[in-house]
C-alpha positions in Angstrom: -4.6 19.1 -16.6 -3.3 15.7 -15.5 -2.9 14.7 -19.2 -1.0 17.9 -20.1 1.2 18.2 -17.0 3.4 15.0 -16.9 6.9 13.8 -16.6 8.9 11.2 -18.5 9.9 8.3 -16.3 11.4 5.1 -17.8 9.9 6.0 -21.1 6.3 6.4 -19.8 4.3 9.4 -19.1 3.6 9.9 -15.4 0.8 12.4 -14.7 0.6 14.6 -11.6 -2.3 12.4 -10.4 -0.3 9.2 -10.7 2.6 10.9 -8.9 0.3 11.9 -6.0 -0.9 8.3 -5.9 2.7 7.1 -5.8 3.3 9.4 -2.8 0.1 8.1 -1.1 1.1 4.5 -1.6 4.5 5.2 0.0 3.2 7.7 2.6 4.4 5.6 5.6 7.9 5.2 4.2 8.1 8.9 3.4 6.9 9.9 6.9 9.3 7.6 8.7 12.2 8.6 6.5 11.5 12.3 7.1 11.3 11.8 10.9 14.5 9.6 10.9 16.3 12.2 8.8 15.2 15.1 10.9 16.3 13.2 14.1 19.6 12.3 12.5 20.2 15.9 11.5 19.3 17.2 14.9 21.6 14.6 16.5 24.4 15.5 14.2 24.2 19.1 15.2 25.1 18.2 18.7 28.5 16.9 17.5 29.4 20.4 16.3 31.1 22.8 18.8 28.9 25.6 20.1 29.8 29.1 19.1 28.9 32.2 21.1 28.9 35.8 19.8 29.2 39.1 21.7 29.4 42.6 20.4 30.8 45.9 21.9 30.8 49.4 20.5 33.5 52.0 20.2 33.2 55.7 19.4 35.9 57.6 17.4 36.2 61.1 19.0 38.1 64.1 17.7 38.8 65.3 21.2 41.3 63.7 23.6 39.5 65.1 26.6 37.4 62.5 28.4 35.6 62.3 31.7 36.5 59.9 34.4 34.3 57.2 32.7 36.2 57.6 29.4 33.5 59.4 27.5 34.4 62.4 25.2 33.7 65.8 26.8 33.5 67.9 23.7 32.6 67.2 20.1 33.3 69.4 17.1 30.6 68.9 14.5 32.8 70.3 11.8 35.2 67.4 12.3 32.5 64.6 11.9 33.8 63.6 8.4 37.3 63.6 9.7 36.3 61.3 12.6 34.4 59.0 10.2 37.4 58.6 8.0 39.6 57.9 11.0 37.1 55.3 12.2 37.2 53.6 8.8 41.0 53.5 9.0 40.8 51.7 12.4 38.8 48.8 11.1 41.8 46.7 9.9 43.5 47.1 13.2 41.1 44.6 14.8 42.6 41.7 12.9 46.3 42.5 13.5 48.6 40.3 15.6 49.5 43.3 17.8 45.9 43.8 18.8 45.5 40.0 19.4 48.6 40.0 21.6 47.2 42.9 23.6 43.9 41.0 24.1 45.6 37.8 25.2 47.7 39.8 27.7 44.8 41.7 29.1 42.4 38.8 29.4 44.7 35.8 30.0 42.6 33.6 27.7 44.4 30.3 26.6 44.5 31.2 22.9 47.1 32.5 20.5 47.2 36.2 19.4 46.4 35.2 15.8 43.4 33.2 17.0 42.2 36.1 19.1 42.5 38.5 16.2 40.8 36.0 13.9 37.8 35.8 16.2 37.0 39.5 15.7 34.8 41.1 13.1 34.5 44.9 12.9 32.1 47.1 11.1 31.4 50.8 10.8 28.0 52.5 11.3 27.2 54.3 8.0 25.8 57.3 9.8 28.2 57.8 12.7 31.8 57.1 13.6 30.8 54.1 15.7 32.6 50.8 15.3 30.9 47.6 16.2 33.3 44.8 17.1 31.9 41.2 17.2 33.8 38.4 18.9 33.1 34.7 18.7 34.3 32.1 21.1 33.5 28.6 22.5 31.9 30.0 25.7 29.7 32.9 26.5 32.2 34.5 28.9 35.1 34.3 26.5 33.0 36.0 23.7 32.2 38.8 26.1 35.8 39.2 27.2 37.1 39.2 23.7 34.7 41.9 22.5 35.3 44.3 25.4 39.1 43.7 25.3 39.2 44.3 21.5 37.8 47.8 21.8 40.4 48.7 24.4 43.3 47.0 22.5 42.4 48.8 19.2 42.1 52.1 21.1 45.6 51.7 22.5 47.1 50.6 19.2 45.4 53.6 17.4 46.7 56.0 20.0 50.2 54.6 19.6 50.0 55.0 15.9 48.5 58.5 16.1 51.3 59.8 18.4 54.1 57.8 16.8 54.9 56.2 20.1 55.5 59.5 21.9 53.7 59.3 25.2 53.8 63.1 25.7 52.0 63.8 22.4 48.3 64.4 22.4 46.3 62.4 19.8 43.8 64.4 17.7 41.4 61.4 17.4 40.8 58.7 19.9 38.7 55.5 20.1 36.8 55.3 23.3 34.6 52.4 24.6 31.0 53.3 24.0 29.0 50.2 24.9 30.3 47.1 26.6 29.3 43.6 25.5 26.9 41.4 27.4 27.4 37.7 27.9 25.2 35.9 25.2 22.5 33.6 26.5 22.5 31.1 23.6 25.0 30.0 21.0 24.6 31.2 17.4 26.0 27.9 16.1 25.3 25.2 15.3 21.9 26.1 13.9 19.9 23.1 15.1 16.8 24.0 13.0 18.9 24.2 9.9 20.4 20.8 10.6 16.9 19.4 11.4 15.5 20.7 8.1 18.5 19.4 6.1 18.1 16.0 7.7 14.4 15.9 6.9 15.0 16.9 3.2 17.8 14.3 3.0 15.4 11.6 4.5 12.7 12.6 2.0 15.1 12.3 -0.9 16.3 8.9 0.2 12.8 7.7 0.8 11.7 8.8 -2.7 14.7 7.0 -4.2 13.8 3.8 -2.3 10.2 4.1 -3.2 11.0 4.6 -6.9 13.4 1.6 -7.0 10.9 -0.5 -5.2 8.1 0.5 -7.5 10.3 -0.1 -10.6 11.3 -3.6 -9.4 8.0 -4.5 -7.8 6.2 -7.0 -10.0 3.2 -7.6 -7.7 -0.3 -7.2 -9.1 -2.1 -4.3 -7.5 -5.1 -3.5 -9.7 -7.4 -5.1 -12.2 -5.6 -3.2 -15.0 -2.3 -4.7 -13.8 -3.7 -8.2 -14.0 -5.2 -7.8 -17.4 -2.1 -6.0 -18.7 0.2 -8.8 -17.4 -1.8 -11.7 -18.9 -4.0 -10.4 -21.6 -6.9 -12.3 -20.0 -10.1 -10.6 -18.8 -11.0 -10.4 -15.1 -14.3 -12.2 -14.5 -14.7 -11.1 -10.9 -13.4 -9.0 -8.1 -14.1 -10.4 -4.6 -13.8 -8.2 -1.6 -11.6 -9.1 1.4 -13.1 -9.8 4.8 -14.4 -12.6 7.0 -17.6 -12.7 5.1 -15.9 -14.5 2.2 -13.7 -17.3 3.7 -13.5 -20.3 6.0 -13.8 -20.4 9.7 -10.3 -20.5 11.1 -11.3 -22.9 13.9 -13.5 -25.4 12.0 -12.6 -24.7 8.4 -16.3 -24.5 7.5 -17.1 -22.1 4.6 -18.8 -19.0 5.9 -22.2 -18.1 4.4 -21.8 -14.6 2.9 -24.1 -12.0 4.5 -23.0 -8.7 3.1 -24.6 -7.4 0.0 -21.3 -6.5 -1.7 -19.9 -10.0 -1.2 -23.0 -11.7 -2.6 -23.2 -9.3 -5.5 -19.5 -9.9 -6.3 -20.1 -13.6 -6.4 -23.2 -13.2 -8.6 -21.2 -11.0 -11.0 -18.6 -13.7 -11.2 -21.3 -16.3 -11.9 -22.8 -14.1 -14.6 -19.5 -13.3 -16.3 -18.6 -17.0 -16.4 -21.8 -17.9 -18.1 -21.1 -15.3 -20.8 -17.5 -16.2 -21.5 -18.6 -18.2 -24.5 -22.2 -17.6 -25.5 -22.2 -20.2 -28.3 -20.5 -22.9 -26.3 -21.2 -22.2 -22.6 -18.8 -24.0 -20.3 -20.0 -27.1 -18.4 -16.8 -27.8 -16.4 -14.1 -25.5 -15.1 -11.0 -25.8 -13.1 -10.4 -23.2 -10.4 -6.7 -22.8 -9.5 -4.0 -20.1 -8.8 -0.4 -19.5 -9.6 0.9 -20.1 -6.1 -0.6 -21.4 -2.8 -2.5 -19.4 -0.2 -4.4 -17.3 -2.7 -7.9 -18.5 -1.8 -8.6 -20.7 -4.8 -10.5 -23.3 -2.7 -12.7 -20.6 -1.1 -13.4 -19.1 -4.5 -14.3 -22.5 -6.0 -16.6 -23.4 -3.1 -18.4 -20.0 -3.2 -18.7 -20.1 -6.9 -20.2 -23.5 -6.8 -22.6 -22.5 -4.1 -23.8 -19.4 -5.9 -24.3 -21.3 -9.2 -26.3 -24.0 -7.4 -28.3 -21.2 -5.7 -29.3 -20.0 -9.2 -31.1 -23.4 -9.8 -28.4 -25.2 -11.8 -27.2 -28.6 -10.6 -23.6 -28.1 -9.6 -20.9 -30.5 -8.6 -17.8 -29.3 -6.6 -14.9 -31.7 -6.9 -11.9 -31.4 -4.6 -9.0 -32.5 -6.9 -6.4 -31.0 -4.6 -5.3 -34.4 -3.3 -2.2 -32.9 -1.7 -4.0 -30.4 0.6 -7.8 -31.1 0.5 -10.0 -28.7 2.3 -13.4 -28.8 0.7 -14.7 -31.7 2.8 -14.3 -29.6 5.9 -15.5 -26.4 4.2 -18.7 -28.0 3.0 -19.1 -30.2 6.0 -19.2 -33.5 4.2 -17.5 -36.9 4.9 -14.1 -37.2 3.4 -13.6 -40.9 3.9 -14.7 -41.7 0.4 -14.1 -39.5 -2.6 -12.4 -38.9 -5.9 -9.4 -41.1 -5.4 -11.5 -44.2 -4.7 -13.8 -43.3 -7.5 -10.9 -43.1 -10.0 -9.5 -46.5 -9.0 -13.0 -48.1 -9.1 -13.3 -49.1 -5.5 -16.5 -47.1 -5.1 -19.4 -46.0 -7.3 -20.4 -42.5 -8.1 -23.5 -42.9 -6.0 -21.3 -43.7 -3.0 -18.8 -40.9 -3.6 -21.0 -37.9 -4.4 -22.5 -36.2 -1.4 -25.2 -33.6 -1.6 -25.2 -30.4 0.5 -28.5 -30.5 2.4 -31.5 -28.8 0.8 -29.4 -27.3 -2.1 -28.7 -28.2 -5.7 -25.0 -28.6 -4.9 -23.2 -31.9 -4.7 -19.6 -32.4 -3.4 -17.1 -35.0 -4.5 -14.3 -34.8 -1.8 -10.7 -35.8 -2.5 -11.0 -39.0 -0.5 -7.9 -40.9 0.6 -4.7 -39.1 -0.4 -2.9 -41.3 -2.9 0.9 -41.5 -3.5 0.5 -40.6 -7.2 -2.1 -37.8 -7.5 -0.7 -36.5 -10.8 -1.1 -39.9 -12.5 -4.7 -40.3 -11.2 -5.7 -36.8 -12.2 -4.1 -37.1 -15.7 -5.6 -40.5 -16.4 -8.1 -41.4 -19.1 -10.5 -42.4 -16.3 -10.5 -38.8 -14.9 -11.2 -37.5 -18.4 -14.2 -39.8 -18.9 -15.5 -39.0 -15.4 -15.4 -35.3 -15.9 -17.1 -35.6 -19.3 -19.8 -37.8 -17.9 -20.5 -35.7 -14.9 -20.5 -32.5 -16.9 -23.5 -33.8 -18.8 -25.6 -33.7 -15.6 -23.9 -31.1 -13.5 -22.0 -27.9 -13.9 -18.7 -29.2 -12.7 -16.2 -27.0 -10.7 -12.9 -28.6 -9.9 -10.6 -27.2 -7.2 -7.1 -27.9 -8.4 -3.6 -27.3 -6.8 -1.6 -24.2 -7.8 -0.3 -24.3 -11.3 3.3 -23.4 -10.5 3.6 -25.8 -7.6 2.6 -29.1 -9.4 1.3 -30.2 -12.8 -2.1 -31.3 -11.5 -3.9 -28.2 -12.6 -2.5 -28.4 -16.1 -3.6 -32.0 -16.4 -7.1 -31.3 -15.0 -7.5 -28.3 -17.4 -7.3 -30.7 -20.3 -10.3 -32.6 -19.0 -12.5 -29.6 -18.6 -13.8 -26.8 -20.8 -11.4 -24.2 -19.3 -9.8 -22.8 -16.2 -10.1 -19.8 -13.9 -7.1 -18.4 -12.1 -7.3 -16.7 -8.8 -5.0 -13.9 -7.8 -4.6 -11.7 -4.7 -3.6 -8.0 -5.1 -0.3 -7.2 -3.4 0.7 -10.9 -3.3 0.4 -12.3 -6.8 3.3 -11.4 -9.0 2.9 -10.6 -12.7 5.6 -13.1 -13.8 3.9 -15.9 -11.8 0.4 -15.3 -13.0 1.8 -14.9 -16.6 3.6 -18.3 -16.3 0.5 -19.9 -14.9 -1.6 -18.7 -17.8 1.1 -19.9 -20.3 1.2 -23.3 -18.6 -2.5 -23.9 -18.9 -2.6 -22.6 -22.4 0.5 -24.7 -23.3 -1.4 -27.9 -22.8 -4.1 -26.8 -25.2 -6.6 -25.7 -22.5 -8.5 -22.4 -22.3 -8.2 -19.8 -19.6 -11.7 -18.3 -19.3 -10.6 -15.5 -17.0 -9.1 -14.3 -13.8 -10.5 -13.6 -10.4 -9.0 -11.0 -8.1 -9.6 -12.2 -4.6 -9.3 -10.5 -1.2 -9.5 -7.0 -2.7 -9.4 -4.2 -0.1 -12.6 -2.2 0.2 -11.0 0.7 1.9 -11.4 4.1 0.4 -7.7 4.9 0.9 -6.7 1.9 -1.2 -8.9 2.9 -4.0 -7.5 6.5 -4.0 -3.9 5.2 -3.8 -4.3 2.8 -6.7 -6.9 4.6 -8.7 -9.0 1.5 -9.3 -12.7 1.7 -8.8 -12.9 -2.1 -8.6 -11.1 -1.9 -5.3 -14.3 -1.2 -3.4 -18.0 -1.6 -3.2 -18.6 1.1 -0.6 -20.8 3.0 -3.0 -23.4 0.4 -2.4 -23.4 1.2 1.3 -26.0 4.0 0.9 -27.8 2.6 -2.1 -28.4 -1.1 -1.2 -31.8 -2.4 -2.2 -34.1 -1.6 0.6 -31.8 0.9 2.3 -33.3 4.1 3.6 -31.4 6.2 1.0 -31.8 3.7 -1.9 -34.5 1.8 -3.7 -36.8 1.3 -0.8 -39.5 -0.5 -2.8 -37.2 -2.8 -4.9 -37.3 -6.5 -4.4 -34.4 -8.7 -5.3 -35.2 -11.7 -7.5 -34.5 -14.8 -5.5 -31.8 -17.2 -6.6 -33.9 -20.3 -6.2 -37.5 -21.5 -6.2 -36.9 -22.6 -2.6 -36.6 -18.9 -1.5 -40.0 -18.2 -3.0 -41.6 -21.6 -2.3 -40.1 -22.7 1.0 -42.6 -25.5 1.2 -41.8 -27.0 -2.2 -40.2 -30.4 -2.0 -36.5 -30.7 -2.8 -35.0 -33.7 -4.5 -33.7 -36.5 -2.4 -30.2 -36.2 -1.3 -29.3 -39.7 -2.6 -31.3 -40.5 -5.7 -30.4 -43.8 -7.4 -27.9 -42.6 -10.0 -29.0 -45.3 -12.4 -32.6 -44.3 -12.3 -33.8 -42.6 -15.5 -35.6 -39.3 -15.3 -37.3 -38.6 -18.6 -35.5 -38.5 -22.0 -32.4 -36.8 -20.7 -31.6 -39.6 -18.2 -32.4 -42.3 -20.8 -30.1 -40.8 -23.4 -27.2 -40.4 -21.0 -27.4 -43.3 -18.5 -25.7 -45.8 -20.8 -22.6 -43.6 -21.3 -21.2 -44.1 -17.8 -18.8 -47.0 -17.3 -20.5 -47.9 -14.0 -24.0 -47.7 -15.6 -25.2 -45.0 -13.3 -26.8 -41.7 -14.2 -26.4 -38.6 -12.2 -29.5 -37.2 -10.5 -31.8 -35.1 -12.7 -34.3 -32.4 -11.4 -37.7 -34.0 -10.7 -39.8 -30.9 -11.5 -43.0 -31.6 -13.4 -44.0 -29.4 -16.3 -47.1 -28.1 -14.4 -45.0 -27.0 -11.4 -42.4 -25.4 -13.7 -45.1 -23.4 -15.6 -46.6 -22.2 -12.3 -43.3 -20.9 -10.9 -43.4 -17.5 -12.6 -47.0 -17.0 -11.4 -46.0 -17.9 -7.8 -43.0 -15.6 -7.9 -45.2 -12.7 -8.9 -47.7 -13.6 -6.1 -44.9 -13.7 -3.6 -43.5 -10.3 -4.7 -47.0 -8.8 -4.5 -47.4 -10.1 -1.0 -44.1 -8.6 0.2 -43.8 -5.2 -1.4 -41.3 -3.9 1.1 -39.1 -6.9 1.4 -35.6 -6.4 0.2 -32.2 -7.8 0.3 -29.6 -5.9 2.3 
């Protein structure tokens, strides 16, 4: 139905479902505009003068004989049609100046005769010679006076016309008051409900116009489809928003993710990165963004941590020498780092710092130099990345692409780059320029990461993107009461299975050879040092699968939440 029922907007087909999502995205604006419009319409109604309406009845009688109260004494039924015709002929008299003058004289109201006559409206009952006269005025009492005086004034004028002005003559038909008017309790105008409704509709129309113009001119990335459509680059990962994936605001230390959806999102990013080029898997990547404050450093640190947790030696380099944050995030000393290593004042063994009991090393930015772009674009940086990537999976945290040229220079030294974006913040033009800038220097953009994605159900409904949330895992997490109660998650590292197994020393001599791999690569470094290599013997490696199976058998109900 949504495909068949659609409208043409700006040359694109908009389905009913997309229109409903458009309304949901702008629900707050629409509600506020309707309320403001309704209030404005209601307020405007108070600027209009109040109008009161009162009605009185007069009866056309064929007999001139009346009782002391003015009611007809006798009624000839054969003359009913004659009376009805006479009553019909009296209707125009209500709007004459003579009647108006008579009303003004009898009531003393401060209005002109023409205004008094114009305020009257007379109608004839279709079944009887009864005239209903309705008077409108600015007050309740004036409306009552006008209606009652109008019946008497027309009666006098009709009698004068019937007798030709002869006071001694007897009129065959007379108009006598039948029912006097009551003072109205409320005005008939202005109709405040009508003004309120008109104001609400006007507010809705204005809000829809504003929402449409805003949507048409809004270039912010909202969904994965928007990101891929703007750049033509695949999205490698979607990371949920929340305190579980970020740095502590007080200390700046990187938080250890605890929620299943956060860890699973990071693992998905790690897996997708490994398969971006199956024939030539990357060994070094730059993590950057188009503009600042999009979480690139947090993504780089978490990506490095999850790759290291899989058993692969990983080196996280803080190349953002303008605003370094990784030293505090990873709780390492930032006194010595990349800047001193590039100028040759320290060795790699002194600069690299290992995160305790992990396969993750960190190279902080070090002292902030006056010329970071020249250092990062130097031949020494190229050789350093090439050398380190032979022993580590190297992840470089680089400054934003559109802010400075550092990320472009660094991307030339690595296998490729990853760009981080934030829905609702990143703009299509900005991320497109960032991709073009990296590709313009001959580097590869492996993919994009959408960071801080809302996990709320409302967001997913409003934008129609299933990647917006992981809430479906909530009831089916491994080990949950409603999910796979007997499933066991494969640990990321041997240390999780074998907690007593020795871990490599935090500061192995970088020049020490470890087997054939160290021998073949130690001589390639300018400083003659080799990066640390895993010291796992063949026998311990071959026993690892057996010990994993034994561990799983011993814990049949353990699961990862």
